[in-house]
VOGU-3710 file (C-alpha; in Angstrom, 3 decimals, decimal comma):
1> mqaeavavde> -16,481/21,400/-15,799  -16,309/19,103/-18,631  -14,781/21,827/-20,819  -11,987/22,647/-18,404  -11,182/19,026/-18,283  -11,127/18,779/-22,209  -8,996/21,888/-22,342  -6,400/20,705/-20,059  -6,080/17,385/-22,095  -6,052/19,294/-25,277
11> elmgplgfsv> -3,101/21,407/-24,060  -1,091/18,482/-22,772  -1,785/16,616/-26,117  -1,142/20,111/-28,374  1,612/22,412/-27,363  3,017/20,526/-24,398  3,592/17,625/-26,707  1,937/14,614/-24,711  0,586/11,832/-27,099  -2,655/9,989/-26,273
21> dqlmelagls> -1,026/6,832/-25,715  1,862/8,428/-23,252  -0,940/10,024/-21,137  -2,924/6,557/-21,118  0,362/4,546/-19,964  0,980/7,294/-17,289  -2,907/7,157/-16,030  -3,011/3,143/-16,058  0,008/2,489/-14,233  -1,321/5,355/-11,517
31> vacalaaefp> -4,583/3,296/-11,497  -2,321/-0,113/-10,723  -0,376/1,726/-8,328  -3,261/3,016/-6,348  -5,090/-0,304/-6,184  -1,969/-2,062/-5,022  -1,720/0,038/-2,328  -4,732/-0,683/-0,690  -5,601/-4,021/-2,132  -2,619/-6,004/-2,197
41> phshkrvlvl> -2,258/-9,375/-4,179  -2,091/-11,078/-0,901  -6,014/-10,654/0,028  -6,969/-9,579/-3,503  -5,432/-11,668/-5,648  -7,803/-11,832/-8,536  -8,760/-8,593/-10,703  -11,424/-8,065/-13,176  -11,200/-5,057/-15,381  -13,950/-4,064/-17,129
51> agpgnnggdg> -12,998/-1,856/-20,246  -15,157/0,422/-21,829  -14,910/1,703/-25,661  -12,957/5,117/-25,258  -9,722/6,274/-23,617  -11,307/5,419/-19,994  -11,154/1,834/-21,083  -7,633/2,038/-22,411  -6,497/3,531/-18,988  -8,210/0,088/-17,474
61> lvagrhlthf> -6,388/-2,341/-20,013  -2,867/-0,431/-19,456  -3,885/-0,980/-15,726  -4,586/-4,580/-16,195  -0,999/-5,057/-17,867  0,714/-3,150/-14,740  -1,214/-5,206/-12,443  -0,033/-8,598/-13,949  3,441/-7,637/-13,548  2,670/-6,647/-10,040
71> gydvqvcypk> 1,591/-10,388/-9,370  -2,262/-10,186/-9,877  -4,391/-12,502/-11,828  -5,953/-10,454/-14,213  -9,069/-11,079/-16,543  -10,481/-8,387/-18,876  -14,163/-8,115/-19,914  -14,000/-5,553/-23,038  -17,601/-6,088/-24,803  -17,200/-3,181/-27,512
81> ptdkplysgl> -13,298/-3,024/-28,417  -12,374/-0,225/-30,293  -10,678/-1,116/-33,939  -8,012/1,698/-33,691  -4,430/0,678/-33,653  -3,813/1,936/-30,420  -6,264/0,005/-28,724  -5,580/-3,118/-30,675  -1,993/-2,568/-29,452  -3,224/-2,603/-25,853
91> vtqckalgih> -4,955/-5,991/-26,146  -2,134/-7,537/-27,826  0,096/-6,608/-25,155  -2,224/-7,764/-22,304  -2,864/-11,163/-24,346  0,882/-11,570/-24,598  1,154/-11,418/-20,829  -1,375/-14,343/-20,564  -4,239/-11,952/-19,259  -7,415/-13,912/-20,247
101> fltleqltaa> -10,296/-12,059/-22,059  -13,706/-13,084/-20,950  -16,664/-12,271/-23,248  -19,733/-10,554/-21,642  -21,439/-14,071/-21,867  -18,807/-15,678/-19,917  -18,816/-13,053/-17,394  -22,143/-13,222/-17,053  -22,182/-17,017/-16,396  -19,199/-17,147/-14,414
111> asqpaqqqgs> -20,997/-14,568/-11,952  -24,005/-16,718/-11,546  -21,744/-19,216/-9,644  -21,255/-19,009/-5,972  -17,846/-17,416/-5,454  -16,545/-20,601/-3,067  -16,391/-22,389/-6,397  -14,026/-20,183/-8,057  -11,571/-20,173/-5,278  -11,920/-16,920/-3,763
121> sssssssggl> -9,409/-15,620/-1,602  -11,427/-12,799/-0,408  -14,210/-12,441/2,477  -16,853/-12,453/0,054  -16,209/-16,084/-0,714  -19,995/-17,222/0,180  -21,845/-14,822/-2,440  -22,102/-14,923/-6,183  -22,009/-12,259/-8,602  -18,835/-10,483/-9,413
131> aavadvvvda> -17,285/-11,710/-6,273  -17,479/-15,176/-8,010  -15,028/-13,819/-10,506  -12,740/-11,458/-8,653  -11,901/-9,992/-5,459  -11,263/-6,267/-6,943  -13,205/-5,099/-10,075  -11,356/-2,019/-12,078  -14,328/0,059/-13,464  -12,913/1,725/-16,539
141> lfgfsfkgsp> -16,218/1,776/-18,657  -16,627/5,559/-18,914  -14,655/8,637/-18,428  -15,525/12,165/-17,840  -16,866/12,682/-21,587  -19,767/10,192/-20,994  -23,399/11,675/-21,544  -26,817/9,796/-21,369  -27,987/6,665/-19,748  -25,875/3,385/-20,029
151> rppfdgllqm> -27,025/1,325/-23,360  -26,593/-2,263/-23,475  -24,243/-4,054/-22,737  -23,220/-1,510/-20,219  -26,463/-1,252/-18,283  -26,180/-4,896/-17,240  -22,473/-4,453/-16,341  -23,510/-1,620/-14,002  -26,275/-3,750/-12,657  -23,846/-6,168/-11,478
161> lapssqppai> -21,570/-3,278/-9,824  -24,535/-1,670/-8,082  -24,712/-1,980/-4,122  -27,609/-4,340/-4,337  -25,463/-7,032/-6,237  -23,025/-7,298/-3,405  -19,990/-6,504/-5,763  -16,405/-7,081/-4,662  -14,112/-3,944/-4,098  -14,650/-1,590/-6,891
171> vsvdipsgwh> -11,763/0,756/-8,273  -13,359/3,401/-10,565  -10,872/5,386/-13,082  -11,570/9,151/-12,965  -15,402/9,157/-12,892  -17,242/5,977/-11,427  -19,252/4,974/-14,640  -22,556/6,172/-14,790  -22,148/9,102/-12,626  -22,584/12,620/-13,826
181> veegpgdnsn> -19,188/14,485/-14,271  -20,566/17,560/-12,042  -23,353/16,298/-10,258  -22,322/12,790/-9,289  -24,643/9,696/-8,960  -27,832/11,904/-8,547  -30,623/10,398/-6,798  -30,309/6,918/-7,500  -29,452/4,861/-4,362  -28,567/1,887/-6,480
191> vlapdmlvsl> -25,750/3,705/-8,507  -22,409/2,219/-8,423  -20,497/3,398/-5,273  -16,793/2,285/-5,726  -14,406/1,487/-2,709  -11,787/3,459/-4,449  -11,651/6,441/-6,955  -8,517/7,054/-8,895  -8,967/10,727/-10,040  -6,578/11,447/-13,045
201> tapklaaqhf> -4,531/14,759/-13,658  -7,131/16,749/-11,100  -10,231/15,588/-9,376  -13,419/16,422/-11,268  -16,585/17,980/-9,617  -18,030/14,741/-9,191  -15,267/13,542/-6,516  -17,350/15,568/-4,032  -19,902/12,803/-4,071  -17,649/10,178/-3,472
211> kgphhylggr> -17,909/8,714/-0,359  -15,690/5,595/-0,295  -12,826/4,999/1,885  -9,965/5,535/-0,813  -9,501/8,382/-2,947  -6,218/8,552/-4,895  -4,873/11,112/-7,596  -3,040/9,837/-10,051  -1,103/11,180/-13,449  1,974/12,620/-12,259
221> fvppairdky> 2,851/14,716/-15,343  0,954/17,807/-15,151  3,481/20,766/-15,666  3,500/23,933/-13,550  2,174/26,070/-16,734  -1,077/24,027/-16,827  -1,349/23,884/-12,863  -0,971/27,526/-12,445  -3,269/28,499/-15,776  -5,964/26,353/-14,231
231> slllppfpgv> -5,473/27,285/-10,590  -5,213/23,436/-9,991  -4,459/22,730/-6,100  -2,222/19,562/-6,785  -0,825/17,971/-3,618  2,814/16,582/-3,841  3,433/13,218/-4,801  5,718/11,152/-2,246  8,823/9,998/-3,527  8,924/8,229/-6,591
241> qqcvklpsaa> 5,052/7,472/-6,370  2,829/7,481/-9,327  -0,253/8,331/-7,138  -0,816/9,976/-3,995  -3,636/9,559/-1,493  -6,102/12,336/-0,845  -8,188/13,335/2,072  -11,982/12,441/2,727  -14,659/14,209/0,397  -15,358/16,563/3,324
251> aadpaaaglv> -12,281/18,427/2,484  -12,778/18,810/-1,204  -12,936/22,653/-2,677  -14,983/22,784/-5,501  -13,295/26,080/-6,458  -10,222/26,297/-8,458  -11,398/26,358/-12,376  -13,958/23,625/-11,892  -11,310/20,966/-11,041  -11,922/19,515/-7,429
261> smaaaaaega> -8,892/19,474/-4,914  -8,840/17,468/-2,359  -5,364/18,548/-0,958  -5,010/21,653/1,508  -3,452/24,470/-0,162  -1,231/25,132/2,345  1,268/27,034/0,302  -1,333/29,463/-0,288  -1,923/30,313/3,204  -5,435/28,400/3,007
271> aaavpspadm> -6,663/26,656/5,852  -5,371/22,984/6,096  -7,825/20,447/5,256  -6,560/17,716/7,346  -8,953/15,798/9,554  -8,861/15,557/13,119  -6,908/12,621/14,698  -10,418/11,712/16,059  -11,803/11,737/12,694  -9,050/9,424/11,294
281> risyemhgll> -10,153/5,657/10,756  -9,749/3,272/7,934  -12,158/0,332/6,966  -10,737/-3,097/7,908  -11,795/-5,548/5,314  -9,111/-8,164/5,206  -9,719/-11,785/5,774  -9,244/-12,763/9,339  -7,325/-15,056/11,575  -9,002/-18,067/13,058
291> eaeaapepla> -7,222/-20,509/15,375  -7,860/-23,181/12,924  -5,789/-21,269/10,301  -2,866/-20,383/12,507  0,184/-22,247/12,558  1,187/-24,463/15,342  4,035/-22,107/16,562  4,642/-18,430/16,434  7,674/-18,345/14,345  6,182/-20,175/11,672
301> qfdawfkaav> 3,084/-18,067/11,972  5,385/-14,818/11,883  7,152/-16,324/8,662  4,085/-16,604/6,833  3,112/-12,877/7,531  6,637/-11,418/7,145  7,094/-13,075/3,743  3,278/-11,766/2,695  4,438/-8,364/3,666  7,288/-8,415/1,809
311> eskvceepna> 5,760/-10,127/-1,403  2,579/-7,519/-1,005  5,198/-4,693/-0,980  3,469/-3,200/1,993  6,113/-0,497/2,595  9,973/-0,197/1,490  11,199/-1,867/4,902  8,597/-4,513/6,030  11,222/-5,273/8,494  11,169/-2,212/10,123
321> mavascsssg> 10,124/-2,920/14,195  9,844/-1,083/17,238  12,118/-2,083/19,813  11,299/-1,428/23,675  13,777/-0,705/26,629  13,498/0,446/29,977  16,089/2,796/32,176  17,096/1,798/35,654  14,663/4,313/37,016  11,495/2,712/35,180
331> qpslryvllk> 11,420/4,967/31,943  10,455/3,147/29,359  12,016/3,898/25,552  10,972/3,063/22,195  12,542/3,284/18,850  12,628/1,587/15,292  15,343/-0,726/14,232  15,616/-3,223/11,271  15,309/-6,935/11,755  17,973/-8,748/10,514
341> gydergcvfy> 17,150/-12,323/11,029  15,064/-14,740/12,347  15,024/-18,610/13,348  13,786/-21,081/15,636  15,918/-18,922/18,321  14,101/-15,947/17,692  14,590/-12,232/16,280  17,786/-10,686/15,423  18,785/-7,063/15,078  22,227/-5,083/15,437
351> tnynsrkgqe> 23,038/-1,871/17,008  25,681/0,099/19,002  25,992/-1,825/22,456  27,121/1,691/24,200  23,533/3,320/22,688  20,882/3,819/25,195  18,789/0,811/23,833  22,081/-1,422/24,021  22,768/-0,472/27,704  19,171/-0,571/28,751
361> laaggrtala> 18,777/-3,910/26,781  21,835/-5,608/28,402  20,863/-4,324/31,673  17,371/-5,202/31,936  17,480/-8,494/29,644  14,223/-8,296/28,369  12,174/-6,527/25,517  9,248/-6,034/23,402  9,268/-5,713/19,490  6,156/-4,582/17,416
371> fwweglqrqv> 5,646/-4,679/13,624  2,851/-2,953/11,657  1,754/-3,515/8,253  -0,936/-1,216/7,348  -1,372/-2,634/3,893  -2,368/-5,901/5,244  -3,857/-4,580/8,494  -1,710/-6,740/10,551  0,344/-6,073/13,734  2,784/-8,453/15,419
381> riegpverlp> 3,918/-8,005/18,910  6,714/-10,124/20,520  7,951/-10,224/24,405  10,923/-12,097/25,715  14,463/-12,060/27,044  17,349/-10,780/24,843  21,094/-11,317/24,918  23,759/-10,467/22,747  24,784/-12,248/19,695  27,709/-14,687/19,653
391> eaesqayfds> 30,840/-12,492/18,272  31,160/-14,854/15,472  27,763/-14,223/14,233  27,915/-10,440/15,027  31,350/-10,410/12,719  30,035/-12,323/9,857  27,233/-9,871/9,480  29,110/-6,768/9,954  31,418/-8,135/7,340  28,579/-8,619/4,780
401> rprgsrigaw> 27,374/-4,661/5,261  28,389/-2,155/2,543  31,747/-0,509/3,295  30,180/2,851/4,040  27,852/1,391/6,807  30,668/-0,351/8,157  32,789/2,856/8,560  29,552/4,492/9,841  29,884/2,190/12,760  32,944/3,766/13,580
411> vslqssvvpg> 31,654/7,322/13,055  28,495/7,105/15,153  29,083/7,379/19,009  25,043/6,438/19,190  23,135/8,506/21,540  25,955/10,767/22,488  25,680/14,665/22,313  27,308/16,123/19,354  28,559/19,340/20,730  30,062/20,517/17,212
421> graeiearqr> 26,598/19,782/15,396  26,349/18,051/12,209  29,796/19,650/11,085  31,207/17,347/13,898  29,774/14,309/12,552  30,506/14,936/8,842  34,348/15,548/9,973  34,395/12,159/11,742  33,482/10,997/8,565  35,796/12,219/6,358
431> qlqavyedpa> 38,530/11,327/8,827  37,514/7,723/9,092  36,829/7,440/5,474  40,770/8,436/4,710  41,751/6,006/7,269  40,142/3,093/5,258  40,232/5,124/1,666  42,355/1,579/0,642  39,427/-0,620/-0,377  42,057/-3,576/0,073
441> vpvpkpehwg> 42,106/-2,444/3,824  39,150/-4,412/5,932  37,220/-2,239/8,262  37,313/-4,071/11,551  34,319/-4,248/13,630  33,874/-2,194/16,669  34,071/-4,119/19,650  30,822/-1,748/21,028  28,933/-3,321/17,831  27,031/-6,359/17,363
451> gflvrpvave> 23,820/-8,139/17,556  20,987/-8,749/19,890  18,881/-11,963/19,955  15,224/-11,712/21,189  13,925/-15,279/22,368  9,881/-15,099/22,145  8,119/-16,163/25,411  4,898/-14,385/24,042  3,859/-13,565/20,597  0,667/-11,993/19,471
461> fwqgrpsrlh> -0,777/-11,621/15,926  -3,352/-8,841/15,511  -5,676/-8,944/12,065  -7,998/-6,068/11,299  -11,510/-6,759/11,118  -14,826/-4,589/10,442  -16,146/-2,755/13,460  -13,051/-2,795/15,259  -13,693/-6,368/16,006  -10,105/-7,326/15,154
471> drlrysrrgt> -8,668/-10,833/15,584  -6,041/-11,077/18,526  -4,169/-14,391/18,785  -1,575/-14,743/21,405  1,161/-17,620/21,828  2,632/-18,001/25,264  5,209/-20,653/26,211  3,654/-22,982/28,882  6,718/-22,787/30,922  10,011/-21,006/31,415
481> dssewklerl> 12,099/-23,800/29,729  8,988/-25,530/27,456  9,286/-25,630/23,962  5,639/-26,146/23,748  3,191/-23,171/22,973  -0,361/-22,116/24,208  -2,338/-20,373/21,632  -5,405/-18,139/23,251  -7,778/-15,450/21,455  -7,972/-12,085/23,264
491> yp> -10,851/-10,020/23,240  -10,006/-6,995/20,636
//
């Protein structure tokens, strides 16, 4: 296994022209992106990077630099720094960003203090150990080339990362430190057990033994020639992401030249390694929502949560929300639209009034909205009457839209059947683009296009908690015309 991994690296850095520092930069960026996907700065602000003396430690230093740019408060413990120019440069880059480097003695002293004295933002705020220093630890001590038993000072660091020490969330780079590259943790029940493993290039055999909830593959640089030569079963990376989340260890295939692929080889006609929906579950570990912490009225609480979703980059469109309507015969309908504003009145979105939702909302006069922010393990549900926005407000927003979107409002006869298929839509678009070809000619707002305002009468905030004992706080108006809100806790 180790020989195969070394061979891949040698080919990347040999005939394929990659340099060590280039691969290290890509690896560290992958680690930072994977960490941010599961441990956003809103809930895990403080990051501690434990950097070893080799390339694994270099990956950690690069990750720390990127995490600082992502908005985290990063500290580094680098007990045995390497004097090579590459590593010295990484340290200089980190210090230029204001990243604090802790000595081992400083880390040990800080870890002896209760976490609450350090201002922890995590749910581990009452315990000491590394939880007194960080909300998440990047384990970048040893890579796949490590052999033997850890010697001082790394044996002490691994002891602080052991389950018996109740460490905060741990993100291991490529191989959890102290694990055998093929056999994993062995029989030692108190060996490091990370919450996240970020495999680089391709998962190693030890990944079969990883039992944590978050396994990511990073290193979006493997050329097809290397992939095919070593029969690597690599999953596609989504969009522009630098990492991809992999299925559980139960789906691992230890074949493929000794490099474990956690992805299903669907392209090869192999059986899909996708778990059953009944087996899909995540670990809810975020800070809860208590009555004493909730804002006095729901839109203030929504404002705080929405801003946290935006700042944490939980997704590309955290303003996406499900909107419900109902036909005259009682058939419910649900679709996603984009929230375009909220204030003391309620929530605003825009649509075609002649569409199915536009007609049903106008006729029914009531709706329900739902937001889901998985990265923060939060859900918000809003219920209340719905009404058209004043024409002037709809006009102002329409005028702010990109010109193509304004023309699109005329092109789309939303919810209507298209007899001529996609070609008919594109023909309408070309026709209307020709009409408004002159950018000096304004695109008027269609009468059938405008905004809806949802005035909340009930708002529920849902926060994930362990063992499915989630927090659910519901605000409801004390009366139809009342401006006062009643706050109640619901059973999960």
